[in-house]
C-alpha positions as CSV (number, residue, x, y, z in Angstrom):
1,M,0.1,-0.5,0.4
2,P,1.9,3.2,-1.3
3,F,1.4,6.4,0.6
4,S,0.9,9.9,-1.9
5,T,2.6,12.6,-1.9
6,N,0.0,14.6,-0.3
7,E,-0.5,12.7,2.6
8,N,-1.1,14.7,6.0
9,I,1.7,14.5,8.0
10,F,1.2,13.3,11.9
11,K,3.1,14.7,14.5
12,A,6.1,13.0,15.5
13,N,6.3,13.7,18.8
14,K,3.0,11.6,19.3
15,I,4.8,8.4,18.9
16,K,7.6,6.9,21.0
17,L,9.7,4.0,19.6
18,F,11.4,1.5,22.5
19,P,13.6,0.0,22.7
20,N,16.2,2.2,20.4
21,P,18.3,0.9,19.4
22,A,16.7,-2.7,19.4
23,N,17.3,-6.2,19.1
24,D,14.1,-8.4,18.7
25,Y,11.4,-6.1,18.6
26,V,10.3,-2.0,18.9
27,N,7.5,-1.0,20.4
28,I,5.3,1.8,19.8
29,E,3.5,3.8,22.0
30,L,1.1,6.3,21.0
31,F,0.0,9.2,22.5
32,S,-3.1,9.8,20.5
33,K,-6.7,8.4,19.9
34,A,-5.7,7.5,16.0
35,N,-5.0,4.3,15.6
36,I,-2.2,2.5,13.6
37,S,-3.2,0.8,10.7
38,F,-0.1,0.5,8.0
39,I,3.6,0.3,9.2
40,E,6.8,-0.2,6.6
41,I,10.4,0.0,7.4
42,I,12.7,1.7,5.1
43,N,16.6,1.3,4.7
44,L,18.3,4.0,3.9
45,Q,18.7,3.1,0.5
46,G,14.4,4.2,0.1
47,R,13.6,0.5,0.4
48,I,11.3,-0.4,1.8
49,V,12.1,-4.2,3.5
50,K,8.9,-4.6,5.7
51,S,5.3,-3.5,5.8
52,Q,2.4,-5.1,7.4
53,R,-0.7,-4.1,8.1
54,V,-1.6,-3.0,11.4
55,A,-4.4,-5.5,13.5
56,N,-5.9,-4.3,16.7
57,N,-4.2,-1.5,16.5
58,Q,-0.7,-4.1,17.8
59,N,2.3,-1.5,19.4
60,T,5.2,-4.4,18.1
61,V,6.3,-4.8,15.3
62,D,9.1,-8.2,14.9
63,V,12.5,-6.8,13.7
64,R,15.0,-9.9,14.1
65,D,15.0,-10.6,10.1
66,L,16.2,-7.1,9.5
67,S,20.4,-6.5,9.2
68,K,21.7,-4.3,11.7
69,G,22.1,-0.9,10.7
70,V,19.5,2.3,10.6
71,Y,16.2,2.1,9.8
72,L,13.7,4.5,8.9
73,I,9.7,3.4,10.4
74,R,6.9,5.4,8.5
75,M,3.0,4.1,10.4
76,Q,-0.1,5.9,9.1
77,T,-2.6,7.2,11.3
78,G,-6.1,7.9,11.3
79,E,-4.4,11.8,12.4
80,G,-1.7,11.0,8.7
81,V,1.6,10.0,8.3
82,V,4.3,10.0,10.8
83,M,8.0,8.8,10.6
84,K,10.7,7.7,13.0
85,K,14.2,6.4,13.0
86,F,15.4,3.4,14.9
87,I,18.3,1.7,15.2
88,K,18.6,-2.6,14.4
89,Q,21.5,-3.9,16.9
């Protein structure tokens, strides 16, 4: 599910990723009533390396299959899109 170029930007300070750096899982804490519906993980070359629909406002993302490095996680919410950086150890 690609995101449009006209997407609303959801304020990044309304979402916290932890632990960061991460080993196996990234937890998402949302400081808003909006639900996350879709997640993409993007490497620094701009490639989408993982994408998933989120059911029941799931707050954990399995990153065990990712190589060590820096990634962006892009989250689609009811209020817009937010991108956050995290490190996979």
